[in-house]
N, C-alpha and C positions, 0 to 999 in steps of 0.2 A: 103220450100214450095214444092219442087219436091219430097222430101222424104214423106211428108204427102199425096201427090197426089198418089204416088206409093202404099203406104199402103192401102189407101181407095180403089184403083182399085183392089188390091190383095184380100181384104176382100170381095168386091162385087163379084169378080169372084168366090171366094170359096163358097160364099153364093148362088150363082146362079147355081152352078154345083152339080151334084150328083156324089158320088163316083162310080167308076166302079164296086165296090163290092156290091153296093146296089141292092137288089132284090125286085122288085116292083110287088105286086099282085094287079092288078087293078080291080079284081072282087070283092074285099072286100072294103067297105067304112070305112077306119080307120081314127083315129085322134090322134094327139099327141101335147102337148104344155109344155112349161117350165115356171117355176115361174119367172125366170129372163132371159134376152137375152144376158147378158154379165157379166163377173167377172173381177175384176181388182186387181192386186198385185203390191206391192212396189218392188223395185229392190232387197231387201233383202229376198224376199219370203213371207213377211207378206201380208195377205189379207187386202185391203183397207176397212175400217169401219167394219172389222171382217167378211165380207161376203165371204165365200169360197165354198158355196154349191148351188145346184139347185135341185128342186123337179120336178119329171117327172109325168105328168098327161097324161095317154094314154088309148086307148080303148082295147089294148091287150099288149102282151109282146113287148118289144122294145130292140134295140141294139144300142150301141154307136160306131160310126165310126169316125176315126180321130186319129192322133198320132203326138206327138212332143216330142223331147228329154227332154225338160225342164218343161213340164206341164203334170201332172199325175192325171187321174181320179181314184176314189176309186173302181169303177166297170165298166164293159164294156157292161153289159146287165141287164135287170130287168123287173119289172112289174109296173103297175099303182101305183103311190104314193111313189115309191122309191126315196131316196135321194142320189145324187152323190156328193161326196166331192172332190174338186180339190186342189192340192198342186203345188207350183212352186219352182223351184230351184232359187238360187241367180243369178241375171242378172249381168254378168261381163262387158257387153258392155255399151257403152255410148249412145246407141239409144234404143228407145222403141221396144218391140217385141210383136207379136200377134199370137195366135193359134186359129183355128176354128174347132169345133167338131159338128158332125151331130147326132142327136137322131132320129132313124128311126123306124117307126111303120107301117108295111105294105107298103102302097103307099104314106104315109105321112112322112114329115121330118121337124124337128125344129132345127135351128142352134143356137149354143152357141159360142160367141167370148170371148176368154180369153186374156186380155191385161196385159202386165207387163212393168212397168216403167223402164227407163234407169238407169244405174249406175251413180248417180250424182257425179260429180267431182268438188271439190273446191280446187284450188291450189294458194298459195301465192308465188309471185315472190321472196319475202324476208320475212322470218317469225321471224327474230330477229331484232328489231328496237332499236338502241341506241339513247337516247335523252339527250341533255345537260341540266344542272340544270336550265338554263334560260327558257326552254320549247320552245314552238312555234308550227308550223304546221308540221305534218308528214303525209305521204301518204302510204296507203296499196294498192298494185296493185294485183288484184285478177282475176284469170282465172276460169270461172265456166260455166257449161252448165245447171244450174238450178237457181231458185230464192233462195236467202238466206237472213238471217238477221244478223246484226252486234250487238253482245251482249257485252256490257261493264260491268264488275263486279260491283255490287252495291257499294262496298266499295271503288271503284276507280272513281266513277262518279264525285267526287269533284275536280278531276284534269285531267280527260280525258272526252272529249265530241266530238260528231260527227259534223263536219262542213257541209259536203256535201257528196253525193254519186253520182258518174257520170258513166253512162254506155256508152261504145263506140259502135257505129253502125257498123255492119258487122264483128266484132270480139268479142270473148267472154272475154272482158276485162272490169272490173269494178274498178274504182279508188275511194277509200274512204279517205276523208280528215279528220284527227283527230286534235283537238286542245289540246295541252298539256300545262297546266299551269306551272308557275315557281315553282321549288322546293326550298323553303327557309328553309328546315329542314336539319338535319345532317345525315339522313338515306337515303339509296337508295329507290327509289319507283319502284315497279314492278307490272305489270298487264298482264293477259292473256286475250286478246280480242278474242272472239270466233265468227267465221263466220259459221253459222249453217243453213243447208237446212232442209226442213220439214221432210225428211226421216231420219234425225238424222246424216247425213254425216256432217263433220265439218273440219275446218282448224283453227289453233290457231296462233295468232300473239303475240309474246312475246315483251312487251314494257318495256324497262329498262331505267330509268331516273337517271342521276347523281345527286349528292347531294352537299350541302355546306360543304367544308372542314374546319376542325378546328384543330389547334394545338397551344395551348396557355397556359401560366401560369396564375394563379389566379390574380397576381399583376404584374405590370411592373418593380417594384424595390423591393429589399429585403436588409435590412441593418442589419449587424451583429456587435456584440461588438468586441472591440479590443482584448479581451481575446481569441477569436476564439471559436470553438466548432462545434456542429451539426446544420445543416440547412435543413429543408424540404420544398419543393415547390410543391403546388398542380397543377397538369397538367390535362387539359381537351382536349380530342382528339378523332378523329375517324380515325387516321392514326398510323401505326407503325412508330416509330421515334427513333432517336439517339440524345444524348446530346453531344455537342461539347464545350469544354473549350479552350480558346486561349492558345497557348504555353507559353506565358509570364506570365500566371496566374496559371499554373499548379503547381508552387512551393508553392502556398498558399491555393488553393482550389482544392478539389478532389471530383469527382463524384463517389458515392458508389452504383449506381443502383437505380431502382424504386421498390416500393412495389409490383407492378404487372408489370412484363416486357411484353411489347406488341411487338410481333414479326410479326404479320399479321394485316392487316387493319381490324378493327372491323366494324360490320354492322351499328353501331350507336355510339353515344358519350359514352366514358368511362372516368372515373376519376382515377388518380393514383398519387403517390407522388414520386418526384425525390429527392434523399437524397445526401447531400454534407457534407464534413468536411472541416473546415477552420482552418489554423494555427493561432498563435498569430499575431496580426497586427503590423504595423510599426508606426513611428511617424506621418506620413501623412495619410490622407484618401486615400484608394485605392479601385478601382472598377474593375469588370470583367463583360464583356458582354457574357452571356451564350447563346448559340444558340440551338434551337430545330429544327432538320431537319428531315422531312419525309424521310423514307428509299427509297420510290419510286421517290423522288425528286419533288413532287407536291407542297410542302408548306414548308415555313421556318418562324420561329419567334424567338424572343429573350427576355430575361429579364436581368436586371442588379443586380448584387450582389455587395453591398458596405460594406466595413469594416472600422469602425471609426479609426482614428489615435489616438495615445496616447497624441498628442499635438493638441490644438484647431487650426483650420484653419480659414482664412478670409472668411466671408460671404458677399455676394453682391446680387444685384437685376439684373435680366434680364427682363425688362418690356414687351418686345414683346413675347407673348405666343408661337408663331410659332418658333421664334429663340430659345427660352428656350427648347422647345420640341426637336428641331433638335440637340441642344447641348447634351441634356440628352440621346437621342437615340444613339448618338455616344459614350456615356460614358465619355464625356468631363466634365460634371458637375454632382453633386449630388444635388437634389432638396429636401429641407426640406418639409415633408408632412404637417407640422403645419403652417408655415408662408410663404412658397414658396421661401425662400431665397436659394441661390445657393452657392456651394463650388466647386472649381476646383479640379478635381480628379487627380490621378497619370497619367491617360491617357491624360487628358486635359493639364496637366503641361508639358508633354513631346511631345505633338502634335506639328508638324511643318507645318501641312497642314489642312485646313478647307474647306470642300466641302459641301455646303448647297444650291444648285440651286433649283429653282421651289418649294419653301416652303411657298410662300405667306408671306414672312417676310417684315415688314415695318420699323423696327428699329434694328440696330445691337449694340445698347448700351450694354456694357458688354464685347465686343471684346477686350477691353484693358487689361483684366485679363489673357489673353492667351499670355504670354510674348514671347513664343518661336515659335508662328505661323509665318511662312514666306510666305506661299502661300495661297491664298483664292479664292473661287469661289462662288460668290453670284448672279450668272446670273439668270435673269428672276424672280425677286421678285418685291417688290414695295418700295424699299429703297429710301429715299430722302436725308438722311444725313449719311455720312460714315466717321468716324474719326479713322484713323489708326496712329495717331501721337505718340501713346505709344506702337506701335507694331514694329516688325522688318521685315516688308515686303520686299521681293525682287521682284520677278515677281508675276505671279499668277500660277495656276496649268497648264498654257499654256506655250508654248515653248519660244517665244521671246517677244511678246507684253503682257502687263497687260490688260487682257480682262475680269477679274473677276467681274466687275460691270456692264457689258453690260446687257441691258434689265431691267433697273431701271429708274424711273423718278427722277434722282438725281438733287439736288439743291446745295449740299455742299459736297466736298470731300477734306480731308486733309491727305496727305501722310507723313507729317512731314519730318523727316530727313532720312526716309527709303531709300532703294536702288532701289525703283521703278523708272524706266526710261521712257520707251515708253508706254503710256497709250492709249488704243483704246476703244473709246465709240461710234464708228460709227455704222450706220445702213447699213448693207450689208450682203448678204448671210444669214447665220444662226444667225448673230448678230442682236439684236433688238435695238441697240443704247441706246437712252435715253427714251425708252418707256417701261413701266412696264408690268407685267403680267396682270394687271387690265385694261390696255389700256391707262392709263394716261401717258402723255409725258411732258418732261421738257421744261419750257419756259426760265428759268434763271439758270445759273450754275456758282458756284465759285469753282475753283480748286487751291489747295495749295500743294507744295512739292518742296523742294530744289533740289531733285535729278531728277525731271522730266525733260527730254530733248526732248521728243516727244509727240505730242498730236494730235490724229486723231479723229475728232468729226463730220465728214461729214455726210450729208443726214439726219440730224435731223431737219425736216422741221419746227417744232414749236419753236425751240430754237431761242430767239431773243436777249439774253444778256449772255455774258460769261466773267468772271473775271479770268485772269491768272496773275494778278499783282504779286503774290507771287510765281510764277514759273520762277525764274530768269535765268534758264539754258535751256529754250526751244530754239531749233534750228529752224530758219525760214524755213529750208528745211524739217523739220519733224513736220510741223504745218499745219493741213488741216481742214478748216472750210467750204469747198464748200458744197452747198446743204442745208445750214441751213437758217432759217428765210425766207422761200420761200414767195415771194411777199411782204416782209417787210425789214426793216433795221436791220442788225445784228450789235449790239453794242459790241465792244471788249474793255474791260478795261484792260490795260496793263502798264507795266513800260518801255515799249519800244519794246518788242518782238511782231512781227507781222508775218503772213505767207508770204512766198516768193510768192506764187500764191494766191494773194488776191481776194476774191469774189467781184463781182461788187457792192453788197449791203452792203459791210463792212464799218463800221464807227469806227475809232480808237479813243479811249478816254484814256488819260493818267491820270488815277484816280483809286484808290483802293475802288471801290464801294462795299458795303456789303449788303445793303438793297434794295430789289427789290419789 
C-alpha cells in the first residue's frame, strides 16, 4: 500500500511540475494534446494490447521533454499529427516502474505516463514430486508475486486433479493441493503441472508416480518328463531380474539364460522366455523351486519345476485348499492339474520341518504322508482336529515347549507315540491359545499322547471341557488349567492325573469322554 501511495505521489508531482528546461512563451496562445494519456508494457518489453504509440495534435511545433534509461521514444520533437513510438527494455525488477514524458508546445504541456509491469516470479519450493503407486494428496508450495493458473496436461486429468488452492495472508505463499489417483498399471506415470502467469512466466512441477511391480511366470508349476530335455518358461516383468536355482537341484536342472536378457528395469511390462535343460529323471518324482529375484531387491517370485519319476508314486488328497497351496508353495507336493490329487516330492519326503502359520488352514488331513517331519508350526490358523499319530514329531520349531498349535480352536489333538512332551496351548503374550485367526475359541478339547508330560492351557476363558484321559504321563507340577472356563465349571476328564494347583472351578471326572 505504501509503495502504491509513493508511486501515485511521484506521478502527481511529475505531472504538476514543469521541467527547468521548458521555455514558455506566454504571448502566444498555443495548444497541444495526445491521443492517449498513458502507455503500458509487460515486463518483457511487449506493449499491452499492442499499443505502443501516441499521436500528437498541436498548434505548432512541439518538443518532447523527459528521459529514462529503460523507456525510449522514437523522436524528441515534431509537428502536428506526428506519431511517437515508444519501446521498453525488459524489466528485471520485481516491482512496477513508471516514466513520465512532457510534450511541450509553446506555453502548453501534455503529459504521457509510461508504465511497465514488474518481473513476475513464480518459484516452487520443490519441483520434483515423487508419489507412491497408491496415490493420495500432494502439495505444491509456490512463492509468487503475481496471479497464475495451475495447468494440468489434458492427458493426465484422469489421474491428477486440483483439490484446493490456498493463499497465505501477508506472505507470497500459495499452497496447491493435488489429488493423485492410484496407479494400478505396470508403467510409471509422469506429468508436468504448469503454473503460468499471464505474461507467460511459468514454473513446472514434475509429478512422478510409482507403478505396480510384476515379476512372474506364466504358470506356477511346470512338469517335465522323466527323459529330461529342454524347458521354456514365459516370464512377464517390468523389472530386471535373475534366476536362482537351489544348490541341491543344480545337478539336474540348468538355467541357460533368457531369449531377451533384461539388465535394466523396463518402463512397462515386457515378456521373455527363461530356458532350462533337465537331465534324465530318477525313480521318484523330484521338484525344484526356481526363484525369480529382481536385481534391485524390490520383488521376488517363484515357480516349481517337477520331473516325473520312472516309478509311479502314491497319490492322495489334501482336502483343505489352503493347506494344499501351502504344501505346494514349499515344493512338498505335486498337484495333478486334472484331478487335484497330490504326490509327495523329493523335497517333501526329506523335509523334517513344516512351517505354515497364518494360512487360514482349517484341516491338516494329509500330514500323515510326511513321514520324516519332526517339527511343525501351524500357529494362528483355524484347525480343530490335528492327528499326528503317524508322524515322528519331537518338539515344534520352538526351543522347549511344543507351541506349534497355538492360535487354533482345537477340539482334538493326537500326538500318538511321538516324542512331544511339554505342550503349550495357553493364551499369553504373543500366544493366542485356543482362539483361531477367525476369532473362534475352543469350548471342548481332547488331547492324546503317550509322551506328553506337561500341559499348559491357562487363560482359555471359553474352555469348559478337557479330556486328558490318554495322557498317562502328565506331571501334576506341569499341568496348568488356571484361567479357563471363566464363570463356569471346568470339567477335567482324566485317568487320575490332576494339576497340583487346582483351579477353584475345577471338577474332576474319571471318565474317557469323547463326545461333547
